[in-house]
C-alpha positions, 0 to 999 in steps of 0.5 A: 560240799560246794561253796553254796553249802559252805556259805549256808553253813556259815549263815546257820552258825551265825544265827545259832543253828546247828548242822542238822538244820542244813536241810532247812536252809533253802527255805529259811534263806528264802524267808530271810530274803522275803523279809528284806523286801522293803516296806512301803509308806505311801503318804498322800494329801488332798490338793497339795500344790508343789508351790506350797511345799518348801523343797520345791522353792516357790514364792511360798517356800518361806512361808509354808510349814513343811519341814518334815515333808522337806526332810524326805526330799532332803534325805531322798529325791524330788520329782519335778515332772510328776504329772496327773493324767486327769487332775480330779480327785476320784479319777486320780485316786483310781489311777494310783490304785490300778496303774490305768487311765480313766477311760480304762478304769471307768472312773472319769469324774467325781460321779464315777466309782471304782468297782471294788472287783478290779485289780488293784496294786493293793490286792497284788501286793497282799498276794505277794505277802505284804501286810496292807492297810489304808487309813484316811480319805478313800473317796472312790465311791466304794469300799476299799478292797485288797487291804487287811485293815482300813478306816476311811472317811465317808465321801469327803468326810469332815475335818473336825470330829469325823466319822469313819467307816471301818472294815468289817463293821456296818455302822460308822464311828465318830472320833473326837479331834482333827481328822489329820491327827486321827488318820495318823493315829490309826496308822501308827496304832496299825504299825505297832500291832503288825506282824514285824516279820512281814513287809507292809504297805500302808497308805495314809491318806489325809483330807487336808488341803481340800476346800474349804480348808478347815485347820486345826485350832492349834493353827488358828493364829498362824500367819495372822500378821503375815502378808502372803506374796501373789503370784504374778499371774494373778492378774493375767490378761487372758487375751492371749488364750484361745476361745476354749479356756479364756472365759471359764474357770473357778477364780479368786473372785468366785471364792471371794463371793463364798467367803463373804457368806456369814456361815463360811466355815473358816470365818466370814471375809468382810469386804465391805467398801472394798474395790474389786481389786481389793476384794481379790487381794483380800480373798487371796490372803484369806484363801492362802492363810487358811490353805497353809494352815491345813498344810501345817497339820499335815507336816506335823503328822508326817513328822510323827510317822517319820519319828516312828520309823526312826525309833523302831529302826525301820527307816533304812528298809522303808520306802517313804513317799509323799504326794498329792492326788493332783496339783492345785491352783493357789491364785495362779492365772486367777484360779483356784481348784485343779482340773486344767492341764496348766502346770499347777494342776497337772503337776503333782508333788512327789518326794521319796526316801529309800536309804538303801537305793536312793542317794539323798538330795537328788532331783529328777526331771524325768516325765513320770505319771501317776499311772506309774505308781502302782508298777513302782510299788510292785517293783519294790516288792519284787513283782512284775508289773501287772499286764493290764497296767498302762504305767511302768516302774520308775525305780531305776529313775530314782536310783539315777538310772533312767532307762534309755527308752523312758517316755519323752511325753505324756498324755492328759485328758480331763473329761468332766465338762463342769465350769472347766472345759473338757480337754485333752493334750500332750506335754513333753519337757519343752512344749505342751499342746492342749485341745480344749474340745469342750464336749461332754463325751462321758456325762453318764452319772454326772450333771449334763453340762453343755458344750463349751467353745473349742480351742488350741493352746501351745506353751513353750515351757522353756521360755514361758514356764508360767504359761502366759503366752499362748503361741499356737498360731505363731508361724515360728511354732508351726513345726512344733504344732504339727510334730505334737499333734502327731505325738498326741495322735500316737499316744491316744491310739497307744493308750486306747483313747481315741475319738472315733467312738464319740461322734459329737467330738469328731465333729468338733475335731473335723472343724478345729483339728487342722 
């Protein structure tokens, strides 16, 4: 009998099995090994900005209620350079599920749907033996597939007393209460009745903090007598910008007009007798307080999920992730919403805890993209990255072992020509180059918006982290521009998103590329 046989015999004795079971040992050992694969709990909010999470240390860190979310960072790792490849809800969610860019998923904008026949990470994990479930905001204009169980909000859904569509049922059902609480209830209920002998992949996705920022009744007086600090760029002079972005965007003043309506869902903003500057300040305060009240409900429910893992002894073997479908502007550059390649919109929060592998309290600044999420989930499950995925696993990065060939740049493309111009660009750790081409090149299924002015912008993120000085025309950056245009061309070719198939875009390029 060799050493391996002796090891198996000792193992069988330890679990109370006699030598007659020795022939069964290889299968049994394989089963035990499979059980050791970690569970994956993926918690995602909608439009939750890094600046509204305490552990990211922004101007709002003293005000935002995120102690449970911050716990994930304290006990795990915070990613500082996690980015969205198309900063709008539906495309980003499609990328997270498939590991593919928008031009591959076919989900370019809010008006496109994810084909339920497409390969997704949920289907691959399901095939690998994981129990899979999804509860909350799906928002991909199709029924979820690859999940053993699911309940989803139809479309955007409601904050209060929402309806949910359930797997296997035609009619939706209404539930009393606040959506964030209910989504967590569904998640906990499923966890309690799961098969404890198999690993799970659970996606819990909240509707908060999507406009119009309804909050739970218990939070209506939160921040009542608090003055929320403004970002310096709220009053940005955009003359440094190119023609491609200077005149566009969804501003605080735009939001103020909505808030002045009597039927505004979180209460009317009274701006009578105010100057334009006073109106902007008042709208900013109301927006931030409503938004941060939304955040409070998320944090409470993240706490409920973490408490369950603790109580059931699952924390050590569960990868817990907290993220958002993209970033969000909270008055920076006088903007709200997302879509732009500017940092507040591009940058996604990403906090992850896995005690067996990730040392607590760490920070990672490698360039990560949302197309990397699916390959990373598969890696934790012991599965290879699917050949059709354009991202790669960053599991090693989370352990502090960044591969030597890890990407040094990322490609971004916002397609939807809608109050914010269509644009693409490249970001490195030091610089960001953006081409606002302003051409509605993928308008199928969405409103046909006319083209906007083209323009180039370059930002030195080391000297100008808030992106307040476009240096594209500065002679000192001529070599940087040339290098980044070459890198942008390389990435577009590598990812299969070249411009040659769009004659109108090529015409704009011919006039403005050089």
